[in-house]
C-alpha positions as CSV (number, residue, x, y, z in Angstrom):
1,D,-18.3,-20.2,-8.5
2,F,-15.2,-19.5,-10.6
3,V,-12.0,-19.2,-8.5
4,G,-10.4,-15.8,-8.7
5,T,-13.7,-13.9,-8.5
6,R,-15.2,-11.7,-5.7
7,S,-17.3,-14.7,-4.4
8,A,-14.3,-17.1,-4.6
9,P,-11.0,-15.2,-4.4
10,I,-7.6,-16.8,-4.5
11,R,-6.6,-17.1,-0.8
12,I,-3.2,-16.0,0.5
13,S,-2.7,-17.4,4.0
14,T,1.0,-17.5,4.9
15,A,4.1,-15.3,4.5
16,H,5.4,-17.8,2.0
17,D,2.1,-17.5,0.0
18,L,2.6,-13.7,0.0
19,Q,6.2,-14.0,-1.2
20,C,5.1,-16.4,-4.0
21,F,2.4,-14.0,-5.0
22,A,4.9,-11.1,-5.2
23,N,7.2,-13.2,-7.2
24,A,4.4,-14.2,-9.6
25,V,3.4,-10.6,-10.2
26,N,6.9,-9.3,-10.5
27,N,8.2,-12.0,-12.8
28,C,4.9,-12.6,-14.8
29,T,4.7,-16.2,-13.7
30,H,1.9,-18.5,-12.5
31,Y,0.4,-18.4,-9.0
32,K,-1.4,-21.4,-7.6
33,G,-2.1,-22.6,-11.2
34,F,-3.3,-19.2,-12.4
35,A,-1.5,-17.6,-15.4
36,N,-0.4,-14.0,-14.9
37,I,-2.1,-12.4,-17.8
38,E,-1.7,-8.6,-17.8
39,G,-0.7,-8.5,-14.2
40,F,-3.6,-10.7,-13.0
41,S,-6.0,-8.2,-14.5
42,D,-9.5,-8.5,-12.8
43,V,-8.4,-11.6,-10.8
44,V,-9.4,-11.3,-7.1
45,F,-7.0,-12.2,-4.3
46,A,-7.8,-12.2,-0.6
47,L,-6.0,-12.9,2.7
48,G,-7.2,-16.1,4.3
49,A,-5.5,-15.6,7.7
50,N,-3.4,-13.2,9.7
51,I,0.2,-13.2,8.4
52,H,3.4,-12.7,10.4
53,V,6.3,-11.9,8.2
54,P,9.6,-13.4,9.7
55,D,12.4,-11.0,10.7
56,S,14.7,-12.7,8.1
57,I,12.6,-11.4,5.1
58,N,13.5,-8.1,3.5
59,W,10.2,-7.5,1.8
60,V,10.1,-7.4,-2.0
61,P,7.2,-5.2,-3.0
62,I,4.4,-6.6,-5.2
63,G,4.4,-5.1,-8.6
64,T,7.0,-3.3,-10.6
65,E,6.9,-0.5,-13.2
66,L,7.5,-3.1,-15.9
67,N,5.1,-5.7,-14.4
68,P,2.4,-3.8,-12.3
69,F,-0.3,-5.5,-10.2
70,C,-3.5,-5.0,-12.1
71,G,-5.9,-7.3,-10.2
72,L,-7.9,-6.8,-7.0
73,F,-6.5,-7.5,-3.5
74,N,-8.8,-7.7,-0.4
75,G,-7.0,-7.9,2.9
76,E,-10.3,-8.9,4.6
77,G,-9.4,-6.8,7.6
78,L,-6.8,-9.4,8.6
79,A,-3.4,-8.3,9.8
80,I,0.0,-8.5,8.1
81,S,2.4,-8.0,10.9
82,N,6.2,-7.3,11.0
83,I,6.6,-6.4,7.4
84,M,10.1,-4.9,6.9
85,A,11.4,-3.4,3.7
86,E,14.9,-1.9,3.9
87,R,15.4,-0.6,0.4
88,P,16.6,3.0,0.7
89,F,17.9,3.2,-2.9
90,D,14.9,1.5,-4.6
91,K,11.9,3.2,-6.2
92,Y,8.3,2.0,-5.7
93,V,8.5,0.5,-2.2
94,G,5.7,-0.7,0.0
95,L,3.6,-3.8,0.5
96,F,2.8,-3.1,-3.2
97,G,5.4,-1.4,-5.3
98,Y,3.4,-0.5,-8.4
99,S,-0.3,-1.0,-8.8
100,T,-3.0,-0.1,-11.3
101,G,-5.5,-2.4,-9.6
102,G,-7.6,-2.2,-6.5
103,I,-6.4,-2.7,-2.9
104,S,-8.7,-2.8,0.0
105,K,-9.1,-3.7,3.7
106,V,-5.4,-4.2,4.3
107,V,-4.1,-3.9,7.9
108,L,-0.3,-3.5,8.5
109,V,0.9,-3.6,12.1
110,G,4.5,-3.4,13.3
111,G,7.6,-3.3,11.1
112,G,8.7,-0.5,8.8
113,I,9.0,0.5,5.2
114,V,12.2,2.2,4.0
115,G,12.6,3.2,0.3
116,G,13.7,5.9,-2.1
117,D,11.3,7.8,-4.3
118,Y,7.7,6.6,-4.4
119,T,7.4,5.0,-1.0
120,G,4.2,4.2,1.0
121,S,3.2,1.5,3.4
122,I,0.4,0.1,1.2
123,C,1.7,1.1,-2.2
124,G,4.6,3.1,-3.6
125,Y,2.7,4.1,-6.8
126,T,-1.0,3.6,-7.7
127,S,-3.3,4.6,-10.5
128,G,-6.1,2.4,-9.2
129,T,-7.9,2.4,-5.9
130,V,-6.8,2.1,-2.3
131,E,-9.6,2.0,0.3
132,S,-10.4,1.0,3.9
133,C,-6.8,0.3,4.9
134,L,-5.2,0.7,8.3
135,T,-1.4,1.1,8.6
136,A,0.6,1.2,11.7
137,V,4.1,0.9,10.3
138,T,6.9,3.5,10.1
139,V,7.5,4.9,6.6
140,R,10.7,6.6,5.4
141,G,11.5,7.6,1.8
142,H,12.7,10.4,-0.4
143,Y,10.5,12.1,-3.0
144,Y,6.8,11.1,-3.1
145,T,6.5,9.4,0.3
146,G,3.2,8.9,2.1
147,G,1.9,7.0,5.1
148,V,-0.3,5.0,2.8
149,V,0.6,5.8,-0.8
150,G,3.7,7.4,-2.2
151,L,2.4,8.7,-5.6
152,S,-1.2,8.6,-6.7
153,S,-1.7,9.2,-10.4
154,G,-5.5,9.6,-11.0
155,A,-6.1,7.1,-8.2
156,D,-8.9,7.1,-5.6
157,I,-7.8,6.8,-2.0
158,K,-10.5,6.7,0.6
159,D,-11.3,5.6,4.2
160,C,-7.7,4.9,5.1
161,I,-5.9,5.6,8.4
162,H,-2.2,5.8,9.1
163,V,-1.0,5.8,12.8
164,N,2.8,5.8,12.7
165,S,5.6,8.2,11.6
166,V,6.3,9.3,8.0
167,S,9.4,11.1,6.8
168,G,10.6,12.1,3.3
169,D,11.5,15.1,1.2
170,P,9.5,18.1,2.5
171,S,8.3,18.9,-1.0
172,S,6.3,15.7,-1.4
173,V,5.7,13.9,1.9
174,G,2.2,13.4,3.4
175,A,0.7,11.5,6.2
176,I,-1.6,9.7,3.8
177,C,-0.2,10.4,0.3
178,G,3.1,12.0,-0.8
179,K,1.8,13.4,-4.0
180,A,-1.5,13.1,-5.8
181,M,-2.1,13.9,-9.4
182,G,-5.8,13.7,-10.2
183,G,-8.3,11.4,-8.6
184,F,-9.3,12.0,-5.0
185,V,-8.3,11.5,-1.4
186,K,-11.3,11.4,0.9
187,H,-12.3,10.4,4.4
188,C,-8.7,9.5,5.5
189,A,-7.1,10.2,8.9
190,F,-3.8,10.2,10.6
191,D,-2.4,10.9,14.1
192,I,-1.1,14.5,14.2
193,Q,0.9,13.8,17.4
194,I,2.9,11.2,15.5
195,C,3.0,13.2,12.2
196,P,3.3,16.8,13.4
197,G,3.3,19.4,10.7
198,L,2.3,17.0,7.9
199,A,-0.8,17.4,5.8
200,A,-2.8,14.4,4.6
201,V,-1.3,15.0,1.1
202,G,2.1,16.5,0.7
203,S,1.5,18.0,-2.7
204,Y,-1.3,17.7,-5.3
205,E,-2.5,18.7,-8.8
206,Q,-6.1,18.5,-9.9
207,T,-7.0,16.3,-7.0
208,Q,-10.1,16.4,-4.8
209,I,-9.2,16.2,-1.1
210,M,-12.3,15.8,1.1
211,Y,-12.5,15.4,4.8
212,S,-9.0,14.0,5.1
213,E,-7.3,15.4,8.2
214,G,-5.3,14.7,11.3
215,Y,-6.7,13.9,14.6
216,M,-5.4,14.1,18.2
217,T,-5.1,10.9,20.2
218,A,-6.1,11.0,23.8
219,E,-3.4,11.4,26.4
220,M,-3.0,8.2,28.5
């Protein structure tokens, strides 16, 4: 099988690997011998192990407006723990900053994401797909802030769960997505005890929102 395909993805197994991957996307350089052509368009990456991000790392999001991530990233249901991004004056903050590709099965536990406009735990901005992700990190931003995605532009977000606090400008903050313009948000859920008063999507235009709602956790 060709490496970089669904059957043989490029594996990312350590925090250092993840940082190098972000650097390759953001600076349009090689990663593990693979040339970054059009943001790794159609190249498949996948986690190979649970990853703990050291306290010393102030996370640099994967993908920028100039150099977006255009490939496919599969978290394989493995956990990325303790990711911390303290970037209150930056746009496009999250594990991914700016993506036009596909992101799936990412699990974020512990840590927190702090950004400016376009902030979300998985992705600050996406025009691609985000599906089957579980996020349990705090998220704080300004305009277009969501528990999973900050701003969705024609993207498809489905089967995602967020179970931690979210805060941002009231005009465009949502427990799943801050603002959605086109595309759909479906089969997503969040904890209404942790995110009281928030809708799944803060504001939206021409977007289908289907069966995405809060749920009440059981009292212990």
